[in-house]
C-alpha positions, 0 to 999 in steps of 0.5 A, a space after each residue: 361455690 356458694 356465692 356468685 360474683 357477676 362477671 358481666 356488666 348488668 345494666 341498671 335498667 335490668 336491675 330496676 326492672 327485676 328488682 333487688 331482693 328476689 326468691 327462687 323457690 325456696 332460696 332467697 337471693 340478695 344483691 350486693 354491689 360495690 366499686 372495688 376490684 376483686 383483689 381488694 381485701 374488703 371485697 374478699 371479706 364480702 366474699 367470705 360474708 356471702 360464703 357464711 351466709 350460704 353456710 349458715 342458712 344451708 343454701 336457703 339464702 345466697 348473695 350475688 356480688 357485683 364488684 368493680 363499679 359495675 352498677 354504678 358509683 358509690 353515690 349511685 349505689 347508695 341511691 339505688 339502696 334508698 329506692 329499694 333497687 339494690 339490697 347492699 352496698 359497701 361504701 366509704 364513710 366519707 361517701 355517706 356523709 351526704 346521705 347520713 350527716 352525722 357520719 361525717 365525723 369519721 372522716 375528720 383528720 386525726 380524730 383517732 389516737 391509734 387503730 385500737 382507739 378507732 376500733 373501740 369507737 367503731 365496735 362500741 356504742 358510738 359505732 352502733 348509734 352511727 349505723 342505726 342513724 342511717 335507717 332514718 335515710 333508708 340505709 340501715 348500717 350492718 357493720 364497719 370494715 377496716 380501710 386502714 389510714 389514708 395518706 397522700 400520693 403524688 406524681 411529681 414531687 414528695 409531700 414531706 410537709 403540708 407546704 408541699 401541697 401548695 398548688 397541687 390538685 389533689 383528688 378527694 372523695 365527694 366529701 365536704 370533710 375531705 375538701 375542708 381538710 386538703 384546703 386547710 393543708 394548702 392543697 386544692 381538693 378536687 372531687 373525681 369519682 374513683 373509677 375515673 382517677 387513674 385517667 385523671 392522674 395520667 392526663 394531669 387533671 390532678 396532681 395526686 390523691 390520698 388513699 390507703 395502701 391496698 387501694 393505691 396498689 389494686 387501683 394501679 395508681 402507683 404506676 402513675 404516682 411514684 411518691 407515697 407520703 405516710 402522713 396517715 391523715 384520716 382513718 375513714 372505715 368502709 361501711 356495709 349498708 342494706 336498704 331498709 326496703 330489703 331489710 324489712 322484706 326479710 323474715 326474722 330467720 333471714 335477718 338472723 342468718 344475715 347478721 350471723 354472716 356479717 358479724 363473722 365477716 368483720 374479724 376476717 376482713 381485718 385480718 385480710 386487711 393487715 395482710 393486704 396492707 403489708 403486701 401493697 406496701 412491699 409491692 409498690 416499693 418493688 415498683 419504684 414508689 418512694 415511701 416517705 414517712 413525714 412528721 405528722 405533727 405539722 399536718 395535724 396542726 394545719 387541721 386542728 381548727 376543723 374540730 371547732 368549726 363543728 360547734 354550729 353542728 351540736 350532734 356532730 360536735 358532741 360525737 367528736 367530744 364523745 370519741 375523744 373521751 373514749 379511752 
């Protein structure tokens, strides 16, 4: 096996004491941590990346992977990167906007016209600029991973129109864009850490949440929420970041190996995503979840003014216009 996934909880104090990027004899080890379950297609994409890294470096560079929030929440992992105590993390673009402000554009509802449009943006000049922008905040973007589209799931009633969200507490990520979106649709946005959401749903702290199908399934939230309304309000990608502290310590050869592995993992992860999305939808339906396909236009109309609200942020507003102009 050419990569290693930690199966036990490693305390933050040990990680801080030992440091992140390390060398054992002639082998460079880099540490990656994230919050997803090991059955998730994004995790599997990163496992493929780790295997590729070991292959292209002929074992001279390996990656230890700490999944399932073992080393902290998305915010905590980003902070560890900033101080150089962790090498790499994968987070949702929504979680990054508090660290890399321009990244918030990717969380805007109904920004992308289609999946094809989204990937033209992410794999083009705009995507490259957003990845590079993080370096100012000690977070060097490596690539975007497919995280599908996000839709609402609820416990007690289906969401057929935005009016059905009224009075419902909907869990969102700690993102001003997500808060603004759910509020505009009539719901009560409630930020809760992803790892705490299952219990929050069970106990009625929130009435529902919003996420993509594989996450809805692998998190087991479908056991509590029996309505899944496919309104596809956002298509927020995941982002792979490396700490600039760690990146600057790599040799040119090691950087080349890493980027070869990263670039190879992107199409592989997208293929894994498509497979997992279809499997997840079938599995939650079999488990008794009612799938609803509401008209998207009423939802889009509710949030249309959000784009204009960014006129006071010229950099973000310019990105909105450039993204909309991509054909």
